[in-house]
N, C-alpha and C positions, 0 to 999 in steps of 0.2 A: 412238415413242421409248420406250425401256425406263425403268423406274422408277430404275434405278441411274444412268443418264445424267442424268435430271432432278435427282436429289439432288446430283450433282457440279456441275452448272451453278449451282444455288442457292448452294453453298459458294463458288463463284468470283465471282458477281455481287454478293451481299449486302455483302461488305466494301467493294467499290467504291462502292456506293450510300451507305453510312454515311460513308465518307471525304468524298464530295462534299458531303453535307449539313453536315458539320462545317466544311468550308472555307467554304461559303456563309455559315454563321453567323458565322464568324470575320471575314469581310469586312464583314458588316453591322455587327458590334460596333465594328470598327476605324473604319468610316465614321461611325458615330454619335459616337464619341469625338472624331474630327476635327472634326465639326460643332460639338460642344459647345465645343471650344477656339477655333475661328476664327469661329463664328457663320455664319448663312446667307449674309451678304454678303461673307464672307471677311475681316472685320475682326478684329484681334487681340483676344483676350479680356482681361477685367479682370485675371485672374491673370497672363497673359503680360505685360501692361503693368506690373503691380506688380513683377514680377521684373526687367523691363528698367529700371524706375526705380530699383530697389535697387542697380543697378550704376553709376548716374550719380554723378559726384563730388559730394561734399557742400559745405557752405558754404565760401566763399573763392574759388569759381569762379563764372563767369557762368552756368553751367548747374547747376541743382539738382534734387533729386527733386521730381516733380510732386506726390507725396503730401505732402511737407513744405511745399511752397509753397501748394498749393490754387490758388484764383483770387482776383483782387482785389488789395488792397494788403497788403504784408507789414509786419512790425514795424518795418523800417528805412525805410519810406516808399516802397518800390519795389513793382513789380507783376510777376505772372507772366502770360504770354500763353497764350491757348488755341490749339489747333491750327487751321490754316487751309490750304485747298488751295493757296494761292498760294506757300507755302514748305514747307521740309522738315518732316517729322513731328517732328523734334527741336526745332523752334521752340517747341513747346508746353512745353518744359522750360527755356527760356531765361529767366533773371531779367531783368526790365525795370528800367532806371534812369531814372525819370521826370525826374530832374534833368539828364539828358543829352538834348539835341536835336541830331539829325544834320542839318547845314545842307545843304539840297538833297539829302538822303540822305547816304550815306557818300561824300562827293564827292571825297575824296582817293584812294579805292580803286576807284571806278567813275564813269562820266560823270554829271555833275550832273543832277538832275531826271529820272532814268530809273528804270524798274522795277528794274534791276540795282542801282542805288544805294540804293533803298529796301529791297530784299531783303537787301542787305549790312548795312544799319543794323539790320534785324531780327535777323540772325544775330549781330551784335556785342552786342546787348542794349540799344540806345538806347530810351528810353521815348517819345520824340517824334521825328518827322522834319519838317523845315521844307521847304516847296515853294512855288513861284511859279506862279500861274495867270493866264492872259490869254485873251481871246476871239480866235478866228480870224475871218477875213473872213465866214465863213458861220455864225458864232455858236456854235461848239463851244468848250467850256472845255478848254484844253490847257496843258501845262506849258512855261514859258519864262521865263527871268529877264530877258534883255535885251529892249528894245523891238524890235530886229531879230533875225531868226532866223539871221543869217549865221554868227556865231561857232560855234554848236554843230551847225548842219545844212548850212551852205554855201548856204542859200537867201538871196539878198541882197534881202530885202523886209522891211518892217515887219510886225509881227504882225497888224495890222488889214487887211493886204492879202494875207496868206497863207491859203490854204484848209486845212481839216483834211486833205483828201486829199493835198495837197502835203507837209505835215508827216509824215503817216503813210508816205509813200513815200520820205522822206529818211532818211539815217543820222543818228542823234543821238549816236553814240558813236565814229565814226571819228576825229574830231578828238582824242579822248582816247587811243585805242589801237585798233590793227587788231583786237584781240580782241573789241571791241564794235562792229564794223562793222555788224552786223545789229540793233543797238539802235534803237528807234523813239521818237519823241516821244510820251509817253503822254497819255491824257485824264485828267481828274480822276477820272472813274468807274473807270478801270483802276487808278489808284493806291489808291483806297478799297478796291477788291476785294482788292488785295495786302495792304493795311494792316489790314483789319478783324479785330479780335481779336488782332492782333500788335503794333501800334504806333499811338500816337496821332499825329494830324497837326496841324501848325501851317500853316494854309493862308493864304499871303500873297496878297491881292488887289492886283494891280499896276495902278496908274493910269498908263496910257500916253497919256491924253488922248483916246482914241478908243473907250473901252469903251461898250457900249450897255446890256447886261443882265448884266454880269459878276457882280455881287453876287447879283442875283435868281436867275440860273441856277445859280450855285454852291450857293446855299442849297437850291434845289429838288433838286439832285443829292444833297446830303448827307442831306436829309430822306427822299428816296426810298430811299436806301441804308440808312436807319436808323442813321446814323453821328453823330448829334447829340452824343452823350455822349463821343465819342472824338476831338473836334477843337476847335480854336480858330481863328477867323478873325482875321488881323492885316492891317494896312495902314498906310501913311503918310497915307492919305486918310481923314479923319474921316467924310466923307460916305458912303463905301462901307461903313464900319462901322455908321453909322446906318441904312443900308438893310438891313443884316443884322439889326439889332435890331428894325427895323420889321416885317420878314418873320417873325421869331420871337424874342421877347424872351429866351427861355431859352438861345439860342445864345450861346456865349462869344466875346468879342471882345477884341482887344488893339491899342492904338495903338503904332505904331513911332515911336521918338523918337531923333533924332540930334543935336539941340541944344535948349536951353531958353533963353528970354530973359526977363529982368525978374523982380522979386521976386514970390514967391507963385506962380510958374509951375507948380512941381510940385504944389502944393496944388490948383490949378485942374484939372490933368489927373487927379489921383487922385480928386477928388470928382465927376468927370463920370460919370453913370450909364450912358453909352453904352459905357464900357470896363470890362471885368472884369480887365484886365491892362495893363501897359505893357511894351513890348519895346524895350529901351534899348541904345544903343551903350555898351559896357562902361566906357569912360573917364569916363562921366557918373555912374556908380554910386558912391554914398557911403552910409555907415552911417545917416545921418539920413533918407535917402530910403527905406531899408528899414523904418525905424521908422514913417515916415508911411504907407507902403504897408500895413503891418500894421494900422494904425489904421483905414484905409479898407477893409480886407479885399481888397486888390488883389494879384494875382500880379505878380512881376517876372521877365521873361525878359531875358537879356543876350546881345549878339552883338558880333562873331564872335570867339570866344576859342580860340586854337590853342596858346597857351603854357601849359605845365604849372603854373608858379608862379602865373600869373594865374587859372588854373582853380581852384587851391587858394584863392586870395584870394576869388574869387566864391562858392565854397562856404562859406567861413568867414563871409562877410557874410550868407548865408542867402537867396540868390536862389532863385527857384522852379525855373528850369532854365537851363542854359548852352547856347547855340547854338554849335556847333563843326563845323569841317570834319574833325575827328579824334575821332569818337565813341569809338573804341577807347581812345585815350589818356585821354579824359575819364572813361570807365568805370574804367580802371585807377587813375586819380587818386582818384576817389571811393571805390573799393575800399580803397586804401591809407589814406585818411582814416578810413573806417569801422573798419578793423582797428586803427588807432592809438587811436581812441576807445574801442574795446572793451578794449584792453590797459590803458588808464588806469582 
């Protein structure tokens, strides 16, 4: 090959080599920048999160900037939840209203005592969700309000004769709406997994007269899930609450009260060390009771309040939390009350 041809080939090939090298460098730099933004696991960077948070509506809405809220309790006594795989990423930005307890979850918008009802309560911003637990025939702790499973599952048996497999195979939502036909009766464990870091739980231990290890097993589940600081155990049965306290004195308990008899009855209940709270039918609540409760350092929960005027009255009295089938209305009512207070 002549020298002239060699020179011509060099002029043709060299630019192509240089161009390919530049392209490769470009791809490398672009990939590095992308990794810096999303991280090796594909998670959104702090910078991206901050930018997203800055676009979230500010105070006056149930959703606020995560940067503004941080974690824990805010100045108005409410809390912000941290992200959890059980709900949307936006749940980490939802303001929590601890004075709002969703009765059996958000039970007017989803079937009671189901994961859908608790997820809805989280989205609405309730600080607590109340739920009912019982033992199955084979000793599993599952959610059910009634002694019999018939109303919500179609299984015409009492809870102490129904197996966990039967409940898990039935629909827990078809009675409510066809939309929830695939909803199942959840276990206490499943609800804790959904709630952890998102909403506190008011776990009612149901005394159906056939429980064997209801309190003990429920406590074991809570402790294994490290959920002790995010729940309170309540019951109409003082013995079940004493069992909880015996298992772990640090666990919070509340006695459900629907009537009181005799002079000094409130004093006796409030001074009992086995209860950290009383959960009371709202017609029984009087200003003097709240004064006594404060003196003994006891919380007061009230149930079940669905009327807006009564919600306002309970808030004005200073109860710890209002249990309601309408957490969205209760949150709106508390928000109005807070705005009115700020205006004054």
